[in-house]
Every structure is written in structure tokens, then in C-alpha cells.
C-alpha positions in Angstrom: -25.1 45.1 -21.1 -23.0 43.6 -18.3 -19.3 42.8 -18.5 -17.7 40.1 -16.6 -14.5 41.4 -15.0 -11.8 38.8 -14.9 -9.5 38.9 -12.0 -6.0 37.7 -12.6 -3.3 37.2 -10.1 0.0 39.0 -10.7 3.3 37.8 -9.4 5.9 40.4 -8.7 9.5 39.2 -8.6 11.9 41.6 -6.9 15.5 41.6 -8.0 16.8 44.8 -6.5 18.1 47.8 -8.5 17.9 51.4 -7.6 14.2 50.8 -6.8 15.1 49.1 -3.5 18.3 50.9 -2.5 18.6 52.6 0.9 20.9 55.5 1.6 23.4 55.6 4.4 23.5 59.3 5.5 26.8 58.8 7.3 28.8 57.2 4.5 26.8 58.4 1.5 26.7 54.8 0.2 23.6 53.1 -1.3 22.8 49.6 0.0 20.0 47.0 0.1 18.1 46.1 3.2 14.6 44.9 2.1 12.2 45.5 -0.8 9.9 48.5 -0.7 7.3 47.0 -3.1 4.8 46.0 -0.4 5.0 49.5 1.1 4.4 51.1 -2.3 1.5 48.9 -3.0 0.0 49.8 0.3 0.6 53.6 -0.3 -1.0 53.2 -3.7 -4.1 51.5 -2.2 -3.7 48.6 -4.6 -6.7 46.4 -4.9 -5.0 43.8 -7.2 -4.4 40.2 -6.4 -0.6 40.4 -6.1 1.9 38.0 -4.7 5.4 39.4 -4.1 8.5 37.3 -3.9 12.1 38.6 -3.5 14.5 36.6 -5.7 17.5 38.8 -4.9 18.5 42.3 -3.9 21.4 43.3 -6.1 22.5 46.1 -8.4 21.8 45.0 -12.0 25.4 45.7 -13.0 26.4 42.8 -10.6 23.7 40.5 -12.1 25.2 37.2 -13.4 24.0 34.5 -15.7 23.1 32.4 -12.6 21.0 35.3 -11.3 19.2 35.6 -14.7 18.6 31.8 -14.7 16.9 32.2 -11.3 14.6 34.8 -12.8 13.9 32.6 -15.9 13.1 29.5 -13.7 10.9 31.6 -11.4 8.9 32.9 -14.3 8.5 29.5 -15.8 7.5 27.8 -12.5 5.0 30.4 -11.1 1.4 29.7 -11.7 0.5 33.3 -12.6 0.4 34.3 -16.3 1.1 37.9 -15.5 4.5 38.8 -14.1 6.1 42.0 -13.1 9.8 42.1 -12.3 11.5 45.0 -10.5 15.0 45.3 -11.8 17.9 47.7 -12.1 17.8 49.9 -15.1 21.3 49.4 -16.4 20.8 45.8 -17.5 17.1 45.3 -17.6 17.3 45.0 -21.4 19.8 42.1 -21.0 17.4 40.3 -18.7 14.5 41.0 -21.0 16.4 39.5 -23.9 17.2 36.2 -22.1 13.6 36.0 -20.9 12.3 36.5 -24.5 14.6 33.8 -25.8 12.9 31.3 -23.5 9.5 32.0 -25.2 7.6 31.8 -21.9 3.9 32.0 -22.7 3.1 34.7 -20.1 3.0 38.5 -20.0 6.3 39.6 -18.4 6.9 43.3 -17.7 10.2 44.6 -16.3 10.3 48.0 -14.5 12.7 49.9 -12.3 13.6 53.3 -11.0 16.2 55.9 -11.7 15.9 57.4 -8.1 15.7 55.2 -5.0 12.2 55.0 -3.4 13.7 56.1 0.0 14.8 59.5 -1.5 11.1 60.5 -1.5 11.1 61.8 -5.1 11.4 58.4 -6.8 10.0 57.7 -10.2 9.6 54.1 -8.9 6.0 54.6 -7.6 4.8 55.8 -11.0 6.8 53.1 -12.9 5.4 50.4 -10.6 1.8 51.6 -11.1 2.2 51.9 -14.8 3.9 48.5 -15.1 1.0 46.9 -13.1 -1.5 48.3 -15.6 0.6 47.1 -18.6 1.0 43.7 -17.0 -2.8 43.3 -16.9 -3.4 44.7 -20.4 -0.6 43.5 -22.7 -0.6 40.2 -24.6 1.9 37.5 -23.7 5.4 38.6 -24.3 8.3 40.4 -22.6 8.2 44.2 -22.2 10.0 47.0 -20.4 7.9 49.7 -18.7 9.5 53.0 -17.7 8.3 56.6 -17.5 4.6 55.8 -18.2 5.4 53.9 -21.5 6.0 50.3 -22.4 8.4 49.0 -25.0 8.8 45.6 -26.7 11.9 44.0 -25.1 13.9 44.4 -28.2 13.0 47.9 -29.1 14.3 50.1 -26.3 17.4 51.3 -24.5 18.3 53.4 -21.6 19.6 56.8 -22.7 22.4 57.5 -20.3 22.5 61.2 -21.2 18.8 61.9 -20.5 18.1 59.2 -17.9 15.0 58.1 -19.8 14.2 54.9 -21.8 13.6 55.4 -25.5 12.7 53.4 -28.5 15.5 52.1 -30.6 15.1 53.8 -34.0 
């Protein structure tokens, strides 16, 4: 028996967050320079049909309604049905909510990192890889993918004591 493997394009929208922060060793401050997504995909030897577009590079605590509207419009307009959004962890559930309210008929997975990629011990690599797998396998809807798990957009939260995402019980 032969199976036809369907290839699907995935659009990655970069919005910033800890995932893409850099560290200034002289001042100790975190800042944005450019996204690390392409470098991570290369390191991971990704063979997927992926298109990366940077929408913004901001801390999610500074994200405004205007920024979220840019994300919504970008998801609505892109031709791909499978979308991954890199995002800061503090407000990714807020962005997931506004995306879900739009009822966009696509699979949208939001992921991020608790530790910047440039620190060398980031969870971002694992989260990005897991999120790419979920983006390909989940039905249309809005999800959050962190720590190897995915959650429905309205059934998770960031536990600020443990630093992990968890289901809302």
C-alpha cells in the first residue's frame, strides 16, 4: 500500500518575545536585533516548505491592539493554511484569544521561549520544532504550543511560579 504524502506550506510570523532577544553583556539589557528563526531552522535541518516573515520584534508586554490587528490581518491574508507565530509568553494567550474570535479557517499555532535563543540553553529550539509538528497535524483552530505540548487557545495559562504553561482546570 502506498501513501501520498501531502506537502503543505507553513508560514511563520515572527513577532518578537524572549525567543528573539539578544543580550548586551556590557549593560545587561535584553534587546532585539533580528529574528533567529531562520538560523534555528537551519540548525534543525528543517526540510519543510516554510516562509518566514517578521511582523514586528517587540516584547509581548508592549504589544498593542494595533500590533494584534497586524497579526490578524497577516493570518487572514496569507495563502498558507498552516501558520506558526513566534510570540512572547506573557501575552500569547491574549493574542490567541483575538485570533480565535476572528474564526480564521486555518491552523494557527503560537509558540515562544522562556529563555532567549542567544543564551545557548533556550527552550525555543524545542518549542519551535514541536510547534512545527503541531502546525502540520492539528485541525484548523488556534493553539498554543510550549514545552512539547499543545493547548487549545482557551485552555491554558502561563504559570509564573513554575515557568511552564499548563491547562486551565
